[in-house]
C-alpha positions, -999 to 999 in steps of 0.1 A, spaced: 14 252 76 0 222 100 -32 209 95 -44 221 127 -40 257 119 -58 252 87 -84 237 105 -82 266 129 -89 294 103 -116 271 90 -137 274 119 -128 311 124 -143 317 87 -176 293 96 -177 314 131 -177 347 112 -202 336 87 -229 326 117 -219 356 138 -231 377 107 -261 357 107 -265 366 139 -262 402 136 -288 403 114 -308 384 137 -305 405 160 -315 431 142 -346 418 133 -358 409 163 -355 447 177 -388 454 156 -404 428 178 -389 440 213 -414 445 241 -396 471 261 -372 495 254 -346 480 276 -350 452 251 -347 467 222 -315 490 238 -303 450 249 -310 434 213 -294 467 197 -260 470 216 -261 427 205 -258 436 170 -231 462 172 -216 440 199 -218 411 169 -204 431 143 -169 441 165 -170 406 170 -171 395 131 -141 425 126 -124 408 155 -129 372 139 -117 389 105 -85 400 119 -76 367 138 -81 348 101 -57 377 89 -30 371 115 -29 333 108 -20 342 69 -54 332 55 -78 355 41 -116 362 51 -140 345 29 -156 376 12 -189 357 3 -193 343 36 -207 372 53 -231 381 27 -244 341 26 -248 345 66 -270 374 62 -288 359 34 -293 332 59 -305 353 85 -334 368 60 -344 336 47 -348 323 84 -368 352 96 -391 351 65 -396 315 72 -404 317 110 -433 339 101 -451 309 96 -435 292 127 -450 292 163 -434 319 182 -413 293 203 -403 275 174 -385 309 160 -370 309 192 -352 278 198 -341 286 161 -325 314 178 -311 294 203 -296 262 182 -277 289 160 -259 310 196 -254 270 208 -236 266 175 -217 299 178 -209 294 219 -195 253 208 -178 262 182 -157 288 198 -150 263 225 -133 244 198 -115 272 185 -103 278 219 -87 240 220 -74 246 186 -59 274 192 -44 264 228 -31 235 206 -13 258 182 -3 281 207 -19 314 195 -28 333 231 -47 364 210 -67 337 194 -74 317 227 -83 353 242 -107 360 212 -127 321 216 -130 333 255 -145 367 247 -169 350 226 -174 321 249 -185 346 276 -209 362 249 -229 339 234 -229 317 268 -251 350 277 -271 347 252 -282 315 254 -286 324 288 -311 351 278 -331 332 250 -337 303 275 -350 327 300 -373 341 270 -385 307 263 -398 300 301 -412 332 297 -427 318 268 -439 286 285 -454 300 317 -475 328 295 -457 360 289 -451 388 280 -421 373 269 -394 403 259 -402 397 226 -438 403 207 -448 374 179 -453 385 146 -491 384 132 -482 350 114 -464 337 143 -493 344 166 -516 331 140 -496 298 139 -491 293 172 -528 298 179 -539 271 154 -516 247 166 -529 252 201 -565 249 191 -560 216 172 -548 202 201 -572 219 228 -598 228 209 -621 244 241 -592 262 259 -582 300 252 -546 296 250 -521 321 261 -518 331 222 -551 332 218 -557 362 245 -526 378 228 -546 378 194 -573 390 212 -552 413 229 -547 430 197 -577 430 178 -594 449 212 -565 474 217 -566 482 177 -600 495 176 -593 529 193 -561 532 170 -577 530 140 -603 555 153 -577 581 157 -565 573 119 -603 583 109 -596 616 132 -559 622 117 -575 618 80 -609 639 91 -582 670 102 -558 664 71 -592 672 52 -606 700 69 -565 718 63 -570 709 34 -603 724 25 -588 757 46 -555 757 22 -583 758 -11 -599 786 2 -569 808 5 -573 818 -30 -606 835 -26 -610 869 -14 -597 883 19 -629 884 40 -640 849 24 -607 833 35 -613 841 71 -649 827 70 -638 794 56 -607 794 78 -627 797 110 -653 777 99 -630 750 89 -613 748 126 -644 744 140 -653 714 121 -619 700 122 -622 707 161 -655 695 164 -646 663 138 -620 659 165 -637 661 199 -663 637 182 -634 612 173 -618 611 206 -655 611 223 -663 578 198 -630 566 211 -638 565 245 -671 553 238 -660 519 220 -636 516 248 -663 519 279 -686 499 252 -660 470 250 -652 471 286 -687 471 297 -698 443 270 -669 420 283 -680 423 319 -718 419 314 -710 385 290 -686 374 317 -714 378 344 -742 367 322 -723 333 316 -718 326 355 -751 332 357 -762 308 336 -735 283 348 -714 285 318 -681 283 338 -656 278 313 -672 304 289 -669 328 315 -635 317 324 -623 323 293 -638 361 286 -621 367 319 -586 357 307 -594 380 280 -601 407 303 -571 399 325 -550 401 294 -564 435 281 -559 449 316 -600 454 316 -602 441 351 -618 458 380 -591 471 406 -605 454 433 -601 421 410 -561 430 411 -536 405 432 -524 439 447 -547 452 471 -556 494 471 -537 490 438 -551 521 422 -540 546 454 -507 534 457 -473 549 441 -450 535 420 -423 521 445 -455 506 465 -463 486 435 -428 480 427 -425 466 460 -457 444 460 -452 435 430 -416 415 441 -438 397 464 -457 377 435 -455 341 427 -480 339 402 -471 343 367 -508 352 357 -510 374 388 -482 396 372 -492 390 338 -531 403 350 -508 437 369 -489 445 334 -518 444 311 -538 466 335 -505 487 342 -502 489 302 -543 503 298 -546 527 323 -515 541 339 -487 533 319 -460 537 346 -429 521 329 -411 516 359 -442 495 375 -443 474 337 -404 469 340 -406 458 379 -431 432 368 -415 420 341 -381 417 356 -401 395 383 -417 373 358 -381 371 341 -371 354 373 -393 335 378 -385 316 347 -348 321 361 -356 297 384 -377 268 363 -347 264 340 -317 270 367 -305 301 352 -286 324 372 
């Protein structure tokens, strides 16, 4: 056994550990995916990572070694610790950590290819080339995601609650008067959670009504029918009231933000007005005429997609995404807008 062969096996074992970490990270990121397309991509990356791990184990055995049974466990443990620790980090720092992992995988794969070439191990060379291709693609993707974060998103991945809070705190410490993108995201979450919470109240009301009807079934037949009819009426009215209240809350919120912006501008508080407008942009609460696409509400999906492809300002694209998510929810439009934003990010970082 040559020294180079031993080194090759050791590098493959390290790659196996890092690959298991990569799989765990991808599985953790699935919950943060903003769209189904990103969720699918991350799921495929995790599945492909497991396939790569099996191939690396086979290569180690073919070289006369045995995979370290402890290292895969350590790799997954390291990923779990990483996921917990990064919740206290700003979102961009977490992404940079993912990027560092992928760069290490890429660089070690290149080293393994060189070692395998020197040892005349064509199968390991082929495996290394597969690894290089996979990790280079992931490096490029993460680089683009970071660029999207830099230009204000929305990025392919959502921030965790603690990541959003820590990122906003750092920005506020440096620029106290600026409403940052992270601050807007937090405002979006708060504003959008109100209808959901109210919906939960309605659900509980319906459950309570159902329980009351179930208890009444032990009474006499005529009483059961009267109680059931009354219960259904109560539940129906409660549900209608909840929906009406939800619409009222939303309408009141929208009107309040609109009025607050108008008042701020009328009083010459331009900074405050711009901050409120940024919140309205991020939550999709702007008026249709404020959108960067003329006659937006009257356009079909194909027409909006064509118009989105002509937008060059990330802020305009973000406004379209937020408005679409808040009103029509057409996946084709949202996907096209996010693709356009990614294309701008690609141009900035020079990734093809």
